[in-house]
C-alpha positions in Angstrom: 23.5 12.9 -36.6 21.1 11.0 -34.3 17.6 12.3 -33.8 16.9 14.3 -30.6 14.1 12.3 -29.0 14.1 13.8 -25.5 11.1 16.0 -26.0 8.8 13.2 -27.2 10.2 11.0 -24.4 9.3 13.7 -21.9 5.8 14.1 -23.4 5.2 10.4 -23.1 6.5 10.3 -19.5 4.2 13.3 -18.7 1.3 11.5 -20.3 1.9 8.4 -18.2 2.2 10.5 -15.0 -1.2 12.1 -15.8 -2.7 8.7 -16.5 -1.4 7.5 -13.1 -2.9 10.5 -11.3 -6.3 10.0 -13.1 -6.5 6.3 -12.3 -5.3 6.4 -8.7 -6.9 9.6 -7.5 -9.2 11.0 -10.2 -10.3 14.6 -9.8 -9.2 16.5 -6.7 -8.9 20.1 -5.6 -6.2 21.7 -7.7 -6.4 19.1 -10.5 -9.6 18.9 -12.6 -10.6 15.7 -14.3 -14.2 16.2 -15.4 -15.5 14.8 -12.1 -13.8 11.4 -12.7 -13.3 9.3 -9.5 -10.1 7.3 -9.1 -9.3 4.5 -6.6 -8.4 6.9 -3.8 -11.5 9.1 -4.2 -14.1 6.5 -5.1 -17.4 7.1 -3.2 -18.2 4.0 -1.0 -14.6 2.8 -0.5 -13.6 1.4 2.9 -11.3 3.3 5.2 -9.0 1.9 8.0 -7.1 4.1 10.5 -3.4 3.2 10.9 -2.0 2.0 14.2 0.9 4.3 13.3 4.7 3.8 13.7 5.5 2.3 10.3 7.1 0.0 9.4 6.6 -1.7 12.8 2.8 -1.7 12.4 2.7 -2.2 8.6 1.6 -5.8 8.9 -1.1 -4.9 11.4 -2.4 -2.0 9.3 -2.5 -4.1 6.1 -4.1 -7.0 7.8 -6.8 -4.7 9.3 -7.5 -3.3 5.8 -7.8 -6.8 4.4 -10.2 -7.6 7.2 -12.4 -4.6 6.1 -12.3 -5.9 2.5 -13.3 -9.4 3.6 -16.1 -7.9 5.7 -17.3 -6.3 2.5 -17.3 -9.6 0.6 -13.9 -9.2 -1.1 -11.6 -12.2 -0.5 -8.6 -11.4 -2.6 -6.0 -11.8 -3.9 -5.0 -8.3 -2.7 -2.7 -5.6 -4.0 -1.4 -2.4 -2.3 -0.6 1.0 -3.6 1.9 3.0 -1.4 3.5 6.4 -1.6 7.3 6.0 -2.2 8.1 7.2 1.4 6.1 4.3 2.9 7.4 1.8 0.5 11.0 2.8 1.4 10.2 2.1 5.1 9.3 -1.5 4.3 12.9 -2.1 3.3 13.8 -2.2 6.9 14.5 -5.4 8.9 12.0 -6.7 11.4 13.7 -6.5 14.8 15.8 -9.4 15.9 15.4 -11.2 12.5 16.9 -11.2 9.1 13.5 -10.7 7.4 12.5 -7.5 5.7 9.0 -6.0 6.3 8.6 -5.9 2.6 8.9 -9.7 2.4 6.1 -10.2 4.9 3.9 -7.5 3.3 4.3 -9.3 0.0 2.8 -12.4 1.5 -0.3 -10.5 2.4 -0.7 -8.7 -0.9 0.0 -11.4 -3.4 -1.1 -9.3 -6.4 1.8 -6.9 -5.8 2.9 -3.7 -4.2 2.7 -0.7 -6.5 4.4 2.6 -5.8 2.9 5.9 -6.7 3.0 9.4 -5.3 -0.3 10.2 -7.1 -2.3 9.3 -4.0 -4.5 12.3 -3.0 -7.9 12.8 -1.4 -10.6 14.7 -3.2 -9.6 17.8 -1.1 -6.0 17.5 -2.5 -4.5 16.2 0.7 -2.1 13.2 0.5 -3.4 9.7 1.0 -0.7 7.3 2.2 -1.8 3.8 1.0 -4.6 1.7 -0.5 -5.2 -2.0 -0.2 -7.5 -3.4 -2.8 -8.8 -6.5 -4.5 -7.5 -6.0 -8.0 -10.0 -7.6 -10.3 -11.8 -6.6 -13.5 -15.1 -7.2 -11.7 -14.2 -4.4 -9.3 -12.6 -1.7 -11.5 -11.1 -1.3 -14.9 -9.4 1.2 -17.3 -11.6 2.1 -20.2 -9.5 3.0 -23.2 -11.1 5.4 -25.7 -7.9 6.1 -27.7 -4.7 4.1 -27.1 -1.5 6.1 -26.7 -0.4 7.5 -30.1 1.9 10.1 -31.2 1.6 12.8 -33.9 4.7 14.4 -35.5 4.8 17.5 -37.7 7.8 18.9 -39.5 8.1 22.7 -39.4 9.6 25.0 -42.1 13.1 24.7 -40.4 12.8 20.9 -40.7 12.4 20.4 -37.0 10.0 17.7 -35.9 7.3 18.6 -33.4 5.3 16.0 -31.7 2.3 15.4 -29.5 1.1 12.4 -27.5 -2.6 11.6 -27.3 -4.5 9.1 -25.1 -8.1 8.9 -23.9 -8.7 6.8 -20.8 -11.0 6.7 -17.9 -11.1 4.6 -14.7 -14.4 2.8 -14.1 -14.9 1.8 -10.4 -17.6 -0.9 -10.4 -17.4 -2.0 -6.7 -15.8 0.7 -4.5 -16.0 -1.6 -1.5 -13.1 -3.5 -3.0 -10.9 -0.6 -2.0 -9.6 0.2 1.5 -7.8 3.4 2.2 -5.2 3.4 5.0 -5.2 6.7 6.8 -3.0 8.4 9.3 0.3 6.5 8.7 3.1 7.8 10.8 
């Protein structure tokens, strides 16, 4: 009989989701993280108000965010982190063309577009998007204990497991991050 691995797979997935939340947002109201700041809550990050009406203004918004980063001395390459709802809107076609918004946005953010619904403000409100200069000089993930598992067999010969990991984001230059606010 094959081993039932769904519980350990679920624990590993849950650990990855918590890591995502820690790295992208850090501590926010309703989710304690020992005061750790993430990309979306880093003190000193840039902010750019959206022109609204996505996806039509997606290129304008991302270009404006890149402009803020360049004004802060960060010249790319750039990456974007979007909530899944905003990423889905980029799959639409630009009017009167056969070009997807996603293709044009990828030209602006050469380091990639990442999708995560773990974008929150420190007050626990949702943040829609981040544009950033992804570089080790700007921020990094500090690993204290790489992901490991621990298994224990109980008296009924059932295996119980735990997943352990110790990580923390370190934001060195918060001006390398620009939050897009007010997307509609």
